[in-house]
VEXDREN-2710 file (C-alpha; in Angstrom, 1 decimal):
% VEXDREN-2710
k/r/px/py/pz
1/MET/0.0/0.0/0.0
2/ALA/1.2/3.5/-0.7
3/ILE/0.7/6.6/1.3
4/GLY/-1.5/7.9/-1.5
5/ILE/-4.2/5.4/-0.6
6/LEU/-5.9/8.1/1.5
7/GLN/-6.2/10.3/-1.6
8/THR/-7.5/7.5/-3.9
9/ARG/-9.9/5.8/-1.5
10/PRO/-11.3/8.2/1.1
11/THR/-14.1/5.8/1.9
12/ALA/-14.0/3.2/4.6
13/LEU/-10.7/1.3/5.0
14/SER/-10.5/-1.9/6.9
15/GLU/-8.6/-1.8/10.3
16/VAL/-5.7/-3.7/8.7
17/GLU/-5.4/-1.3/5.8
18/LEU/-5.7/1.8/8.0
19/GLY/-3.1/0.4/10.4
20/GLU/-0.7/-0.4/7.5
21/THR/-1.3/3.1/6.1
22/TRP/-0.4/4.8/9.4
23/VAL/2.7/2.6/9.8
24/ILE/3.9/3.6/6.4
25/PHE/3.1/7.2/7.0
26/LEU/4.9/7.3/10.4
27/MET/7.9/5.5/8.9
28/HIS/8.4/8.3/6.5
29/LEU/8.3/10.9/9.3
30/ARG/10.9/9.2/11.5
31/PRO/14.4/10.4/10.8
32/MET/15.9/7.5/12.9
33/ARG/15.2/3.9/11.9
34/CYS/14.8/1.2/14.5
35/ASP/18.1/-0.3/13.4
36/SER/19.9/2.9/14.5
37/VAL/18.5/2.5/18.0
38/ASP/19.7/-1.1/17.9
39/MET/23.2/0.1/16.8
40/ILE/23.4/2.5/19.8
41/ILE/22.4/-0.3/22.2
42/ASP/24.9/-2.6/20.6
43/ALA/27.6/0.0/21.1
44/PHE/27.0/-0.4/24.9
45/ASN/27.2/-4.2/24.6
46/ASP/30.5/-3.9/22.7
47/LEU/32.3/-1.8/25.2
48/ASN/35.3/-3.2/27.0
49/TRP/33.8/-3.0/30.5
50/VAL/37.0/-3.9/32.2
51/ALA/38.8/-1.0/30.6
52/VAL/35.8/1.2/31.5
53/ALA/36.1/0.1/35.2
54/VAL/39.9/0.7/35.3
55/ALA/39.6/4.1/33.5
56/THR/36.8/5.1/36.0
57/ILE/38.9/4.1/39.0
58/ALA/42.0/5.9/37.6
59/ALA/40.0/9.1/36.8
60/PHE/38.4/9.1/40.2
61/ALA/41.8/8.6/41.9
62/ILE/43.3/11.5/40.0
63/GLY/40.4/13.7/41.1
64/LEU/40.9/12.6/44.7
65/VAL/44.5/13.6/44.6
66/TRP/43.9/16.8/42.6
67/PHE/41.3/18.0/45.1
68/ALA/43.1/16.8/48.2
69/PRO/43.9/19.7/50.6
70/PRO/47.7/19.4/50.3
71/VAL/47.5/19.5/46.5
72/LEU/44.8/21.9/45.2
73/GLY/41.9/21.2/47.5
74/THR/42.6/24.1/49.8
75/LEU/42.8/26.6/46.9
76/TRP/39.6/25.1/45.5
77/ALA/37.8/25.3/48.9
78/ARG/38.9/28.9/49.3
79/GLN/37.3/29.8/46.0
80/VAL/34.0/28.0/47.0
81/SER/34.2/29.6/50.5
82/GLN/34.6/33.1/49.1
83/TYR/31.7/32.7/46.8
84/ALA/29.3/30.7/48.9
85/GLY/30.1/32.2/52.3
86/ILE/30.8/28.8/53.8
87/ALA/33.8/28.4/56.0
88/GLU/36.7/26.9/54.2
89/ALA/37.0/24.1/56.8
90/ASP/33.4/23.2/56.2
91/VAL/34.0/22.8/52.5
92/THR/37.1/20.6/52.9
93/ASP/35.7/18.5/55.8
94/GLY/32.4/17.8/53.9
95/ALA/34.2/16.9/50.7
96/ALA/35.7/13.7/52.2
97/LYS/32.4/12.1/53.2
98/GLY/31.0/9.1/51.4
99/ALA/27.7/10.9/50.8
100/VAL/29.6/13.4/48.6
101/LEU/32.1/11.0/47.1
102/LEU/29.6/8.4/45.9
103/PRO/27.7/10.8/43.5
104/TRP/31.0/12.1/42.2
105/PHE/32.1/8.5/41.6
106/VAL/28.9/7.7/39.7
107/ALA/29.3/11.0/37.7
108/THR/32.9/9.9/36.9
109/ALA/31.7/6.5/35.7
110/VAL/29.0/8.0/33.5
111/ASN/31.7/10.3/32.0
112/VAL/34.0/7.4/31.3
113/VAL/31.2/5.3/29.7
114/VAL/30.4/8.2/27.3
115/LEU/34.2/8.6/26.6
116/ALA/34.4/4.9/25.9
117/LEU/31.5/5.2/23.4
118/ALA/33.3/8.1/21.7
119/VAL/36.5/6.0/21.6
120/ALA/34.6/3.2/19.9
121/ALA/32.7/5.5/17.5
122/THR/35.9/7.3/16.4
123/GLY/38.0/4.1/16.1
124/ALA/40.6/5.5/18.6
125/ASP/42.8/2.5/19.2
126/SER/46.0/3.7/20.7
127/LEU/47.2/5.5/23.8
128/ALA/47.8/8.7/21.9
129/ASP/44.3/8.6/20.2
130/GLY/42.6/8.1/23.5
131/ILE/44.5/11.0/25.2
132/VAL/43.7/13.4/22.3
133/LEU/40.0/12.4/22.3
134/GLY/39.8/12.7/26.1
135/LEU/41.3/16.2/26.0
136/VAL/39.2/17.4/23.0
137/LEU/36.0/16.2/24.7
138/SER/37.0/17.8/27.9
139/LEU/37.6/21.1/26.2
140/GLY/34.7/20.9/23.9
141/PHE/32.1/19.9/26.5
142/GLY/33.5/20.1/30.0
143/ALA/35.4/23.4/29.9
144/THR/32.6/25.2/28.0
145/LEU/29.7/23.9/30.1
146/CYS/31.6/24.5/33.3
147/SER/32.1/28.1/32.3
148/TRP/28.5/29.0/33.0
149/PRO/28.9/29.4/36.8
150/THR/31.8/31.8/36.3
151/ILE/30.0/33.7/33.6
152/PHE/26.5/34.0/35.1
153/ALA/26.9/33.3/38.8
154/ARG/30.3/35.0/38.9
155/LEU/32.2/32.1/40.6
156/PRO/35.9/32.9/40.6
157/ARG/37.8/32.0/37.5
158/THR/40.3/30.1/39.6
159/TRP/37.5/27.7/40.6
160/TRP/36.8/27.1/36.9
161/LEU/40.4/26.6/36.1
162/LEU/40.8/24.1/38.9
163/ASN/37.8/22.1/37.8
164/CYS/38.7/22.2/34.1
165/GLY/42.3/21.2/34.9
166/ALA/41.1/18.2/36.8
167/ALA/38.7/17.2/34.0
168/LEU/41.4/17.5/31.4
169/LEU/43.8/15.3/33.4
170/MET/41.1/12.8/34.3
171/ASN/39.7/12.5/30.8
172/GLY/43.2/12.4/29.2
173/VAL/44.2/9.5/31.4
174/ALA/40.8/7.7/31.0
175/GLY/41.0/8.2/27.3
176/ALA/44.6/6.8/27.3
177/ILE/43.4/3.7/29.1
178/LEU/40.4/3.2/26.8
179/GLY/42.3/3.9/23.6
180/ALA/45.2/1.6/24.5
181/TRP/42.8/-1.2/25.6
182/GLN/41.0/-1.5/22.3
END
């Protein structure tokens, strides 16, 4: 049956004919075919989940060290404290609690899964490819989207630089692991 059936026979259609006509009509409106959705789901199935787990742990560990008070955590807490009016000690003390670290770990895992999908989609299959891809995605998405609080809420630029520096390093290392482990 063609879509033009409604123009040639405007009288009563059987339920089967009407259903087939609507399916054909809707298929022409959909820009994404069902096999595209299957391809996206298959991409998740094809990920190297061991590499994803190792990259997630590595990225999280880098973040823990980066934001540790003896490294850059005190400077970061000072930026948050100045903006939010919270005592610096409250910022650093609260950051080491499991209730704060667990959501950050989950966010890191989501980030690494998306990076792994990008590694697979681009065919990055070496340490260097993974590093470049991790850095490009960090700059393209992370650094730009994280700039909003400094632009609109007027958070200090140092806060933005510290967060972006951590994201660049975390994604560069995660990308290296994912690219090398292809």
